[in-house]
A tleap script that builds the chain and sets N, CA, C and O, in Angstrom:
source leaprc.protein.ff14SB
mol = sequence {
  NMET CYS ARG GLU SER ASN GLU LYS CYS ILE
  ILE PRO LYS GLU LYS GLU LYS GLY PHE MET
  ASN THR LEU VAL LEU LEU LEU ILE CYS VAL
  ALA VAL LEU ALA CYS GLY TYR ILE PHE TYR
  GLY ARG TRP LEU CYS LYS GLN TRP GLY VAL
  GLY GLU ASN ASN GLU PRO THR PRO ALA HIE
  THR LEU GLU ASP GLY VAL ASP TYR VAL PRO
  ALA LYS ALA ARG PRO PHE GLN VAL LEU CYS
  LYS CARG
}
set mol.1.N position { 0.877 -1.217 0.040 }
set mol.1.CA position { 0.072 0.080 -0.296 }
set mol.1.C position { 0.673 1.111 -0.090 }
set mol.1.O position { 1.677 1.033 0.618 }
set mol.2.N position { 0.272 2.419 -0.632 }
set mol.2.CA position { 0.746 3.714 -1.177 }
set mol.2.C position { 1.251 4.127 0.665 }
set mol.2.O position { 2.422 3.761 0.765 }
set mol.3.N position { 0.934 4.519 1.559 }
set mol.3.CA position { 0.428 4.384 3.075 }
set mol.3.C position { 1.851 3.788 3.614 }
set mol.3.O position { 2.678 4.696 3.697 }
set mol.4.N position { 2.226 2.864 3.896 }
set mol.4.CA position { 3.029 1.966 4.496 }
set mol.4.C position { 4.827 2.793 3.723 }
set mol.4.O position { 5.817 3.326 4.223 }
set mol.5.N position { 4.433 2.497 2.530 }
set mol.5.CA position { 6.244 2.966 1.821 }
set mol.5.C position { 5.855 4.696 1.573 }
set mol.5.O position { 6.506 5.153 0.634 }
set mol.6.N position { 5.227 5.382 2.022 }
set mol.6.CA position { 5.663 6.562 2.236 }
set mol.6.C position { 5.660 7.119 0.207 }
set mol.6.O position { 6.491 7.919 -0.223 }
set mol.7.N position { 4.639 6.513 -0.634 }
set mol.7.CA position { 4.730 7.182 -2.044 }
set mol.7.C position { 3.203 7.734 -1.528 }
set mol.7.O position { 2.345 7.616 -0.654 }
set mol.8.N position { 3.649 8.580 -3.053 }
set mol.8.CA position { 2.578 9.009 -3.339 }
set mol.8.C position { 1.310 8.299 -3.934 }
set mol.8.O position { 1.519 7.667 -4.969 }
set mol.9.N position { -0.222 8.305 -3.346 }
set mol.9.CA position { -1.096 7.562 -3.677 }
set mol.9.C position { -2.072 7.832 -4.707 }
set mol.9.O position { -3.069 8.503 -4.441 }
set mol.10.N position { -1.835 7.292 -6.044 }
set mol.10.CA position { -2.426 8.295 -7.012 }
set mol.10.C position { -4.019 7.257 -7.532 }
set mol.10.O position { -4.069 6.223 -8.198 }
set mol.11.N position { -4.814 7.831 -7.084 }
set mol.11.CA position { -6.312 7.606 -7.527 }
set mol.11.C position { -6.597 6.747 -9.059 }
set mol.11.O position { -6.918 7.624 -9.861 }
set mol.12.N position { -6.600 5.597 -9.649 }
set mol.12.CA position { -6.973 5.061 -10.623 }
set mol.12.C position { -8.091 6.163 -11.457 }
set mol.12.O position { -8.985 6.783 -10.880 }
set mol.13.N position { -7.831 6.221 -12.764 }
set mol.13.CA position { -9.094 6.733 -13.394 }
set mol.13.C position { -10.664 6.040 -13.410 }
set mol.13.O position { -11.510 6.681 -14.034 }
set mol.14.N position { -11.020 4.985 -12.868 }
set mol.14.CA position { -12.073 3.973 -12.865 }
set mol.14.C position { -12.347 4.435 -11.841 }
set mol.14.O position { -13.417 5.040 -11.769 }
set mol.15.N position { -11.525 4.334 -10.700 }
set mol.15.CA position { -12.146 5.069 -9.797 }
set mol.15.C position { -12.820 6.706 -9.045 }
set mol.15.O position { -13.298 7.093 -7.978 }
set mol.16.N position { -12.444 7.292 -10.496 }
set mol.16.CA position { -12.905 8.701 -10.348 }
set mol.16.C position { -14.099 8.472 -11.189 }
set mol.16.O position { -14.919 9.024 -10.456 }
set mol.17.N position { -14.560 8.193 -11.866 }
set mol.17.CA position { -15.114 7.907 -13.048 }
set mol.17.C position { -16.753 7.057 -11.885 }
set mol.17.O position { -17.897 7.347 -12.237 }
set mol.18.N position { -16.583 6.321 -10.921 }
set mol.18.CA position { -17.240 5.872 -10.468 }
set mol.18.C position { -17.535 6.842 -9.477 }
set mol.18.O position { -18.665 6.973 -9.006 }
set mol.19.N position { -16.970 7.237 -9.285 }
set mol.19.CA position { -17.205 8.818 -8.123 }
set mol.19.C position { -18.453 9.471 -8.787 }
set mol.19.O position { -19.541 9.565 -8.218 }
set mol.20.N position { -18.144 9.989 -10.262 }
set mol.20.CA position { -18.989 10.832 -10.470 }
set mol.20.C position { -20.095 10.576 -11.086 }
set mol.20.O position { -20.955 11.395 -11.413 }
set mol.21.N position { -20.095 8.806 -11.350 }
set mol.21.CA position { -21.188 8.391 -11.762 }
set mol.21.C position { -22.574 8.311 -10.483 }
set mol.21.O position { -23.793 8.433 -10.601 }
set mol.22.N position { -21.676 8.049 -9.290 }
set mol.22.CA position { -22.585 8.045 -8.221 }
set mol.22.C position { -23.100 9.470 -7.491 }
set mol.22.O position { -24.164 9.706 -6.917 }
set mol.23.N position { -21.922 10.334 -7.736 }
set mol.23.CA position { -22.475 11.792 -7.346 }
set mol.23.C position { -23.764 12.416 -8.576 }
set mol.23.O position { -24.628 12.937 -7.872 }
set mol.24.N position { -24.055 12.504 -9.625 }
set mol.24.CA position { -24.818 12.538 -10.669 }
set mol.24.C position { -25.943 11.382 -10.604 }
set mol.24.O position { -26.857 11.609 -11.397 }
set mol.25.N position { -26.087 10.298 -9.917 }
set mol.25.CA position { -27.242 9.703 -9.375 }
set mol.25.C position { -28.036 10.473 -8.422 }
set mol.25.O position { -29.090 11.071 -8.639 }
set mol.26.N position { -27.442 10.381 -7.443 }
set mol.26.CA position { -27.746 10.955 -6.542 }
set mol.26.C position { -28.208 12.412 -6.608 }
set mol.26.O position { -28.982 13.035 -5.881 }
set mol.27.N position { -27.645 12.706 -7.481 }
set mol.27.CA position { -28.348 14.565 -7.685 }
set mol.27.C position { -29.588 14.283 -8.759 }
set mol.27.O position { -30.159 15.170 -9.393 }
set mol.28.N position { -29.807 13.237 -8.812 }
set mol.28.CA position { -31.389 12.761 -10.293 }
set mol.28.C position { -32.144 12.478 -9.329 }
set mol.28.O position { -33.201 13.102 -9.243 }
set mol.29.N position { -31.843 11.535 -8.404 }
set mol.29.CA position { -32.566 10.596 -7.054 }
set mol.29.C position { -33.050 12.157 -6.274 }
set mol.29.O position { -34.132 12.316 -5.710 }
set mol.30.N position { -32.450 12.745 -6.347 }
set mol.30.CA position { -32.947 14.508 -5.563 }
set mol.30.C position { -33.675 15.053 -6.139 }
set mol.30.O position { -34.469 15.805 -5.572 }
set mol.31.N position { -33.678 14.834 -7.814 }
set mol.31.CA position { -34.395 15.803 -8.348 }
set mol.31.C position { -35.967 15.232 -8.314 }
set mol.31.O position { -37.099 15.704 -8.211 }
set mol.32.N position { -35.377 14.013 -8.452 }
set mol.32.CA position { -36.916 13.012 -9.042 }
set mol.32.C position { -37.866 13.126 -7.492 }
set mol.32.O position { -39.095 13.043 -7.510 }
set mol.33.N position { -37.094 13.320 -6.234 }
set mol.33.CA position { -37.658 13.151 -4.959 }
set mol.33.C position { -38.453 14.861 -4.744 }
set mol.33.O position { -39.419 14.856 -3.981 }
set mol.34.N position { -38.162 15.917 -5.229 }
set mol.34.CA position { -38.431 17.025 -5.367 }
set mol.34.C position { -39.705 17.208 -5.616 }
set mol.34.O position { -40.658 17.594 -4.940 }
set mol.35.N position { -39.489 16.694 -7.239 }
set mol.35.CA position { -40.580 17.035 -8.214 }
set mol.35.C position { -41.549 16.641 -7.457 }
set mol.35.O position { -42.557 17.271 -7.138 }
set mol.36.N position { -41.073 15.049 -7.021 }
set mol.36.CA position { -42.383 14.363 -6.651 }
set mol.36.C position { -43.097 15.136 -5.767 }
set mol.36.O position { -44.313 15.272 -5.900 }
set mol.37.N position { -42.318 15.794 -4.650 }
set mol.37.CA position { -43.092 16.061 -3.380 }
set mol.37.C position { -43.721 17.149 -4.039 }
set mol.37.O position { -44.843 17.275 -3.550 }
set mol.38.N position { -43.510 18.017 -4.948 }
set mol.38.CA position { -44.068 19.411 -5.038 }
set mol.38.C position { -45.294 18.962 -5.848 }
set mol.38.O position { -46.419 19.354 -5.537 }
set mol.39.N position { -45.051 18.041 -7.011 }
set mol.39.CA position { -46.135 18.165 -8.178 }
set mol.39.C position { -47.312 17.214 -7.599 }
set mol.39.O position { -48.469 17.592 -7.416 }
set mol.40.N position { -46.651 15.483 -7.256 }
set mol.40.CA position { -47.832 14.775 -6.460 }
set mol.40.C position { -48.153 15.078 -5.803 }
set mol.40.O position { -49.239 14.545 -5.575 }
set mol.41.N position { -47.738 16.193 -4.723 }
set mol.41.CA position { -48.542 16.424 -3.452 }
set mol.41.C position { -49.804 17.503 -3.740 }
set mol.41.O position { -50.920 17.648 -3.240 }
set mol.42.N position { -48.850 18.367 -5.086 }
set mol.42.CA position { -50.279 19.149 -5.202 }
set mol.42.C position { -51.415 18.555 -5.530 }
set mol.42.O position { -52.460 18.905 -4.982 }
set mol.43.N position { -51.393 17.627 -6.416 }
set mol.43.CA position { -52.538 16.616 -7.398 }
set mol.43.C position { -53.535 16.045 -6.109 }
set mol.43.O position { -54.752 16.166 -5.971 }
set mol.44.N position { -52.348 15.263 -5.077 }
set mol.44.CA position { -53.487 14.448 -4.107 }
set mol.44.C position { -53.876 15.726 -3.468 }
set mol.44.O position { -55.051 15.642 -3.113 }
set mol.45.N position { -53.292 17.018 -3.144 }
set mol.45.CA position { -54.085 17.844 -2.687 }
set mol.45.C position { -55.762 18.526 -3.577 }
set mol.45.O position { -56.840 18.992 -3.207 }
set mol.46.N position { -55.142 18.230 -4.753 }
set mol.46.CA position { -56.504 18.893 -5.305 }
set mol.46.C position { -58.065 17.562 -5.628 }
set mol.46.O position { -59.267 17.734 -5.827 }
set mol.47.N position { -57.048 16.137 -5.513 }
set mol.47.CA position { -58.001 15.441 -5.302 }
set mol.47.C position { -58.388 14.850 -4.394 }
set mol.47.O position { -58.912 13.777 -4.691 }
set mol.48.N position { -58.355 15.104 -3.328 }
set mol.48.CA position { -58.706 14.825 -1.766 }
set mol.48.C position { -59.346 15.914 -1.037 }
set mol.48.O position { -60.198 15.996 -0.151 }
set mol.49.N position { -58.606 16.753 -1.751 }
set mol.49.CA position { -59.720 18.521 -1.245 }
set mol.49.C position { -58.873 19.224 0.119 }
set mol.49.O position { -59.196 20.371 0.426 }
set mol.50.N position { -57.994 18.655 0.776 }
set mol.50.CA position { -56.752 18.996 1.824 }
set mol.50.C position { -56.592 20.138 1.400 }
set mol.50.O position { -56.384 20.490 0.238 }
set mol.51.N position { -56.700 20.871 2.503 }
set mol.51.CA position { -56.086 21.955 2.483 }
set mol.51.C position { -56.566 23.432 2.067 }
set mol.51.O position { -55.968 24.504 2.160 }
set mol.52.N position { -58.067 23.074 1.494 }
set mol.52.CA position { -58.705 24.075 1.221 }
set mol.52.C position { -59.752 24.850 1.464 }
set mol.52.O position { -60.425 25.635 0.796 }
set mol.53.N position { -59.748 24.316 2.993 }
set mol.53.CA position { -61.099 24.918 3.596 }
set mol.53.C position { -60.401 26.023 5.490 }
set mol.53.O position { -59.630 25.418 6.236 }
set mol.54.N position { -60.671 26.887 5.711 }
set mol.54.CA position { -60.555 27.374 6.622 }
set mol.54.C position { -60.863 27.213 7.515 }
set mol.54.O position { -60.328 27.844 8.426 }
set mol.55.N position { -62.041 26.154 7.840 }
set mol.55.CA position { -62.205 25.421 9.201 }
set mol.55.C position { -61.748 25.024 10.082 }
set mol.55.O position { -60.927 24.117 9.951 }
set mol.56.N position { -62.117 25.594 11.549 }
set mol.56.CA position { -61.430 25.299 12.482 }
set mol.56.C position { -61.295 23.989 12.993 }
set mol.56.O position { -62.279 23.249 12.997 }
set mol.57.N position { -60.293 23.640 13.389 }
set mol.57.CA position { -60.001 21.736 13.733 }
set mol.57.C position { -60.886 21.629 14.978 }
set mol.57.O position { -61.889 22.321 15.147 }
set mol.58.N position { -60.550 20.942 15.616 }
set mol.58.CA position { -61.379 19.873 16.875 }
set mol.58.C position { -60.849 21.026 17.771 }
set mol.58.O position { -61.483 22.002 18.172 }
set mol.59.N position { -59.595 20.716 17.990 }
set mol.59.CA position { -58.399 21.166 18.903 }
set mol.59.C position { -58.671 22.683 19.047 }
set mol.59.O position { -58.385 23.311 20.067 }
set mol.60.N position { -59.210 23.191 18.013 }
set mol.60.CA position { -59.629 25.001 18.181 }
set mol.60.C position { -61.036 24.955 18.738 }
set mol.60.O position { -61.435 25.440 19.797 }
set mol.61.N position { -61.654 24.335 17.898 }
set mol.61.CA position { -63.515 24.177 18.873 }
set mol.61.C position { -63.584 23.681 19.435 }
set mol.61.O position { -64.739 23.964 19.754 }
set mol.62.N position { -63.183 22.581 20.383 }
set mol.62.CA position { -63.622 21.906 21.169 }
set mol.62.C position { -62.417 21.939 22.430 }
set mol.62.O position { -62.508 21.052 23.278 }
set mol.63.N position { -61.299 22.947 22.556 }
set mol.63.CA position { -60.009 23.244 23.329 }
set mol.63.C position { -60.490 23.031 24.995 }
set mol.63.O position { -61.361 23.757 25.473 }
set mol.64.N position { -59.973 22.203 25.619 }
set mol.64.CA position { -60.512 22.038 26.828 }
set mol.64.C position { -58.946 22.001 28.123 }
set mol.64.O position { -59.091 21.998 29.346 }
set mol.65.N position { -57.526 21.978 27.361 }
set mol.65.CA position { -56.617 22.130 27.729 }
set mol.65.C position { -55.920 20.683 28.327 }
set mol.65.O position { -54.738 20.676 28.670 }
set mol.66.N position { -56.920 19.258 28.430 }
set mol.66.CA position { -56.411 18.512 28.244 }
set mol.66.C position { -56.369 17.471 27.139 }
set mol.66.O position { -55.278 17.186 26.646 }
set mol.67.N position { -57.555 16.846 26.689 }
set mol.67.CA position { -57.500 15.864 25.416 }
set mol.67.C position { -57.333 16.991 24.216 }
set mol.67.O position { -56.917 16.505 23.165 }
set mol.68.N position { -57.528 18.075 24.203 }
set mol.68.CA position { -58.007 18.713 22.931 }
set mol.68.C position { -57.057 20.408 23.128 }
set mol.68.O position { -57.532 21.495 23.456 }
set mol.69.N position { -55.842 20.108 22.838 }
set mol.69.CA position { -55.043 21.615 22.685 }
set mol.69.C position { -54.325 21.530 21.505 }
set mol.69.O position { -53.499 20.661 21.228 }
set mol.70.N position { -54.804 22.824 20.560 }
set mol.70.CA position { -53.561 23.156 19.876 }
set mol.70.C position { -52.451 23.281 19.722 }
set mol.70.O position { -51.774 23.888 20.552 }
set mol.71.N position { -51.877 22.697 18.515 }
set mol.71.CA position { -50.423 22.618 18.504 }
set mol.71.C position { -49.697 24.369 18.463 }
set mol.71.O position { -49.962 25.323 17.731 }
set mol.72.N position { -49.188 24.287 19.051 }
set mol.72.CA position { -47.860 25.599 18.509 }
set mol.72.C position { -47.330 25.295 17.132 }
set mol.72.O position { -47.061 24.181 16.683 }
set mol.73.N position { -47.253 26.142 16.698 }
set mol.73.CA position { -46.986 26.901 15.089 }
set mol.73.C position { -45.574 27.124 15.348 }
set mol.73.O position { -45.079 28.004 16.053 }
set mol.74.N position { -44.948 26.144 14.634 }
set mol.74.CA position { -43.382 26.495 14.519 }
set mol.74.C position { -42.902 26.899 13.360 }
set mol.74.O position { -43.908 26.928 12.652 }
set mol.75.N position { -41.963 27.246 12.682 }
set mol.75.CA position { -41.809 27.843 11.276 }
set mol.75.C position { -40.723 26.260 11.040 }
set mol.75.O position { -39.567 26.218 11.461 }
set mol.76.N position { -41.222 25.392 10.496 }
set mol.76.CA position { -39.932 24.317 9.424 }
set mol.76.C position { -40.204 23.371 10.693 }
set mol.76.O position { -39.272 22.821 11.281 }
set mol.77.N position { -41.270 23.252 10.995 }
set mol.77.CA position { -42.354 21.798 12.198 }
set mol.77.C position { -41.758 20.814 11.393 }
set mol.77.O position { -40.828 20.112 11.789 }
set mol.78.N position { -42.281 20.735 10.234 }
set mol.78.CA position { -42.247 19.389 9.073 }
set mol.78.C position { -40.585 18.992 9.445 }
set mol.78.O position { -40.393 18.080 10.250 }
set mol.79.N position { -39.848 19.440 9.060 }
set mol.79.CA position { -38.567 19.606 8.558 }
set mol.79.C position { -37.619 19.180 9.320 }
set mol.79.O position { -36.679 18.416 9.099 }
set mol.80.N position { -38.237 20.225 11.028 }
set mol.80.CA position { -37.249 19.997 12.376 }
set mol.80.C position { -37.460 19.077 13.458 }
set mol.80.O position { -37.328 19.146 14.680 }
set mol.81.N position { -37.779 18.310 12.751 }
set mol.81.CA position { -38.175 17.116 14.589 }
set mol.81.C position { -37.719 17.326 15.695 }
set mol.81.O position { -36.553 17.710 15.782 }
set mol.82.N position { -38.294 17.186 16.538 }
set mol.82.CA position { -37.049 17.162 18.113 }
set mol.82.C position { -37.288 15.803 18.481 }
set mol.82.O position { -36.708 15.314 19.451 }
savepdb mol mol.pdb
quit
């Protein structure tokens, strides 16, 4: 190995190409997931009618402080789970 003999390690061209292929595949997968999240989510909202009304939820209409308590609105609540 080149670490033991203090030689310069040279990465073969085959491994560099494999890294780029993996990076391209990763970027394509992220783009597909992002498009699916945006467009498929919008389609589901239209099909099911979710998020179209401003009717208050039971947590607001039946609030008793024990069983029915509205959740605190935090920015990026879905992305930042604690």
